[in-house]
N, C-alpha and C positions, 0 to 999 in steps of 0.2 A: 771427072778429072783423071788424067792419066795416073798409073800406079807410080808411087814414089821409089826412087832407088833405095836399096836396103841401107839401113843405118850401118856404119862400119863397126866391127866388133871392137870390145873395149880392149882385147888383147893387142890391137894395132896401136894403142895408145889413145889418151883421152882426147887429144885435139880433133881426131876425126868425127867423133860423135858430137863434139861440141859445134864444129863447123856445120854438120848436117842438120841439127836443130836450129842453128841461126838461119841457115839458107831456107829450110822448108817450113819452119814453124815460128821463127822469130817475130814475125809481124803479129802474132797472135798472144803474145806474152805481156806481162806487167813490168818488165825490166828496163825496157827503153834503152837509154844510152849506156847502161851499165854492162851490156854485152851478155853473152851466154856464160852461165856458170853451173858447176856441178857440185853436188854435196860429196862428202867423204862416205856417205852410204851409197854403194854402188847398186845398180839394178841387175837383174838377171838371176836365172834359177840357180846357177853356181854360187853366186854370193849369198843367195837365201839358204841354200843347203848348208853352206859353210857356217853361217850364223847360227842355224839351228843346232848343228853338230857341236858347236862350242858352248851351247847354253849351260850355264852353271847357276843354279838358281840359290846357291849357298848364301844367306844373308839378304836375300831379295826382300823379305818383309819389312825388314828394319831399314834398308838402304834405298828402296825404289823412289822415295820422295827427296833424296839428297840431291843438291844442285852443284854445289862447290865444296872442295876442289873435285875436279873431274874424276880422279881415281876413287873418290867415294861413292860415286853414283852406283846404284844397283839395278837401274833399269836395263832391260835387254836389247833395245832398239830393233826388235824384231817387227814392229807395227807396220813400217813401209811394205814389208813382204806379206804381212797378214792383209793388209788392205787391198792389195792387188792380187791376191790368190796364189802367190808363189808359195806361201805356206798356209794351207787351209787350217782353219781353226781345230779341227778333229786331230790333225797331225801334231800341231804344236800342244795340244792337250795331252796326247800320248807321250810326247817327248818329255813333258815335265814330271813323269811318273817317278823318275830317279831323284828328284829333288827332296831335300829334308821336309818332313810333313808341314811344318809351318809356313815355309817358303812356298812349297808346291800349292798349298791351300790359298795363299794369297794371290800367287800368279794365276791360278785357274780361275779365281775370282775376277781377275782383270780379263781374261779371255771370255768369261760369261758376260761381262759388261759389254763387250764388242758385240756378242751374239745378241744380247738384249737390244742394243741399238739397232742392229739389223732388223730384228722382230718389229720394234716400233716403226721403223721406216717402211717395212713391207706392208704394215697395217694402215698407216696413216699418210705416207708419202710426203710430199711437200707441205702438208699441214704441220710437219715438224718445225716450221719457222713460226708457228703460232704458240703462244705460252700454252704449256701443257696443263698446269693446274692453278697457277697464280700469276697475277699481272707483272708487268715490268717491274724492277726494283725501284724503290724510291730512296734517293740519297743524292747528295752533292758533295763535291770536294773542291779544293782549291786550283785543281788542274782542269777544270771543266772545259777549257779550250782546246787542250791537247791530251787525248786519252792515254798516250804512251809516252810521256815527256822524257827526253833523253837526259835532262838534268838529274834524273833519278838514276842512280847507278844500277839498281835492279831492273829498271825497265830498259836501259841502254844495253845491258848484258843479255837480256831475253830477246829483245828485238834483233839484235845483232846476230845471235844464234839462230833465230828463226830465218832471217834473211840470207845467211851465209850457209847454214847447214840444212834447213827445211825439217828440223826435228827439235823438239823439246820434251824435257821430262814433264810428267803430268804436273807436278807442283808448280812449274813456271807457267804452265798453260792456265792453272787456276789463278796465278798471280795477275797475269796479263788480262784474263777475261773480267775478273773482279775490278781490276784498275780502270778498265774501259767502260764497264756498264754500271758499276756500283759507286765508284769514286768520282768518276768524270760524268756519270750520267748519260753516257751516250747509248745509242740503240744497240743492243747485243747482237742483233742479226747483222748489222754493219762490221762489227767487230769479228764475229764468227767467219764472215767472208774474207775479211783482211788477213786472218790468220790462215784460213783454208787456201788461199792462193799460194802460200809458200810451203804448207807441210806436205812432205813426201807421203805421209800416211792420211792425207786430208781425205776424209769421207764424210760426206753429208749426214749420214747417219750418226756416226760417233762424234764429230765436230759439233753438230748442232745440239745433240743431246748433252754433250759435256758442258756446253755454255749454258744451257738451261738449268743444269743442276747446280752450276757454280753461282749464277745470278739469282737463283730462288725461284724462278718460274716453273721448275719441275718438282720442287719440293716445299717451297715456303720458307726455305732457311738459306739466307745469303751468305755466301762465303766472304768473311771480313778480312781481306788481305790487309795485313798490317807490317810494320817493322819487325815484329816478333818473329814471324815466319822467315823473314830474309836473314836475320840474324842466326836462327836456328839451323837453316838449310843451306845457307851460303855465307859462312863466316868470312868477314873481310870485305864484303861489298859495301856495307854501311860505313866502315871506317874511312873508306877512301871516297865516299860519295860527295859530290859538290854540295848537296843540300843536307849533309849530315846533321848540322846544327838547327835546321829548320824543316825537318822531315815532314813532308805532307802525309805520310801514312804511319806516323808515330803512335797514334792510337787506334782503336778499333773503330770502324767506321759507323756513324750514327745512320744505318740504312736498315731497310726491311724489305721483304717482298710485297708486291701489291696485293690487292684483294684477290680473293678466289675467283676463278673465272670458270666458264664452262669448258671442259676439255675438248680437244678435237674429236669429232664423231668417230667412234670406233676404239678409242684409246681404253674406255672403261670395260670394253668387251666386244666381241664380235669375231667373225672369221678373219684369219690372216691369209693373205694371198701368198702361199708358200711354194707355188709351183708343183709339178708333177712329183709323184712318189716313185715312179719308175719311167724308164725312157719311152717316150711317145714317137714311134717311127712311122712315118706315112710314105716315104720315098727313099731314094739313094741319094745322099748328100754328095757334092763335088768339092766341098771345102768346108773347114771349120772356122766359124766365126768367133774370134777372140774379143772380150771386152775388158775394160780397165778393172773390173772387179775379179777376173779370173784369168790371169796370163800364164799361170803355171803348168808345169808338166802334168800335174795332177787334175788339170781342168777335165771334169767328166766328159765333155764332148771330144776333147783331143785325145784323152785316154782311150776312149771308145773307137776312135778313127785315126790311129797313129799314122797311117799311110797318106792321109789327106792332107793337102797344103792348109796352113792355117793363115787367116787374113785378119788384119786389125785396121780399123778406120779411125784416124784422127778426126773427131767430129768438128769440123771447122766452125759451123754456126755456134756450137756450144763453147768452143774455146774462145772464140770472139767475144763472147759474153762473160766468161769466167776470168780471162786474162791471167792464167796461172804464171807461176814464176818458170824461168827456164830450167831450174833445178828438178822440178818435177817432170818436165818433158825429156829431159837427159835420162833421168831414171827409167822412163817409159821406153826410150829408144834403145838404151842399153839392154833391157829385157828383151824387146822385140828382135834386136840383132841376134842375141843368143839363141832365141827360139827360132830363128829362120823364117820369120812370119813375112807374108806380103804385106806392105804397108800402103795405105791410102790416106788422102786427105780430101775431106768433103763431107757431104751429108750422107751418113751410113745408109740410109733408104735408097738413095740414088746410087751410091758406090756399089752396093750389093745386089741391086736389082737384077732378077733373072738368074741368079745362081741358087741351085739347091744347097742349103746350108744344114750343118750340124752345129748345135749351139747348146750352151749351158743356160738354163733358165736363171735369171738374175732379179734380185728384189728391188732394184732401183726404178723409180718411175719412167725415166727416159727410155730403159730397156723395154719396159712393158708397152710403151707407146709405139716403139719403132719395130719390134719383133713381129707384131701381126701383119705389118706391112711388107714382110719379106717372106721368102719361100724357105722357111725353117722345116725341113722334112724329118729332122731327128732331134727332138728336144730332150736334153738330159737333166736329171734333178740337181738342185743346188745342194752341196755338201753341207747341210746344216749340222752344228754341233749339238743343238737341241732342236727337235721338231716343233715348229710353231702350233699353237693351238688356238683357242677362241676366248681364253681368259683375260682378265684385266692385265693391261701393261701400265698402269698408272704408277706402279711401285716396283723399282728394280729389286728390292729385298724380298717382297713378296713373291715376284716372278722366279727369282733366283732359288727360292727355297732355303734362304739362309746362307748362301754362298756356294762353294765349291761342291756341287753335286752334278750329276750328268745323267741326261736321258737321251739316248741315240737310237735311231731307227735301226 
């Protein structure tokens, strides 16, 4: 397929990039007649750098789970930039050094969770859609026909923010996943996909693992979303809720994780495919292949070959299957416009065929399938926060060593 015209830079106004996404990618999204929309979280290295420079962790430990009012929230909203490699985890870890000790420790623990999810995904890949330790949760609720009923103010507020902003605090992600799979008894994998379509930080690794921990398939402990959490974290929502007097989540749910299951092969131990520990160069590259996992200036391949053109391929077969929201594609388009990347649409293997490439190794299964079919002559290591090993990945707490500790190559 011919190269696409470059997305217009955001400095020229938001309408240009919205029109670009609508024209070239609109047929691949889930938004339908709603048109192209953008989040208030802007894409691009400049936006990522500004967000990191403004990082203030004061009060983070106490307020990261606050939902409403908005000014009470302590979450940083760095996650979209972390997910797409605009802010590598090691850089964010280092930036947290100046925070108050308690807040720094909690924040770094969240970074380690992201790293842990990547280790799990690198080890077992798409088997992350299988229950990790316990079967699907057993429980039913009065809203079994509608997993996120809009009559409930808490569900209306969270789904609205998801669809309009493409970002949620961790607390409301837990509400939504528990309501979907524990209360309504729906398949958690379908709920994870419905959320993933809209999240700017949507990552198969972190999203799937977060759902598994919430619904109990990862720990055996079901997160029992109830009115108590809403009244604590979002005062006022229940007061104005249409079903205030007949709240379906008034009490703790009568639900539990299913019986123990055999974990996916390798979860309990075994080698993790972590990529090379040093650059592997077999030829002279002519371009740097960027992927959605690593779009930033610090991408190792891009940093090693700053004079080469960068190329990104919107994977048309994949997008046709995922049906992401336009918000996510606008975020990517803004990032690619700022990077000055060559942009293509199609099957990456076909679009990049015959070009000697420099690339950064990536932990996702799709990259591992496609890269061997291409002429990658300069392969660069992934910037792990903690180098993967061969130990058990069945428990985050055991893997993390009790929280915010760090081991770096």
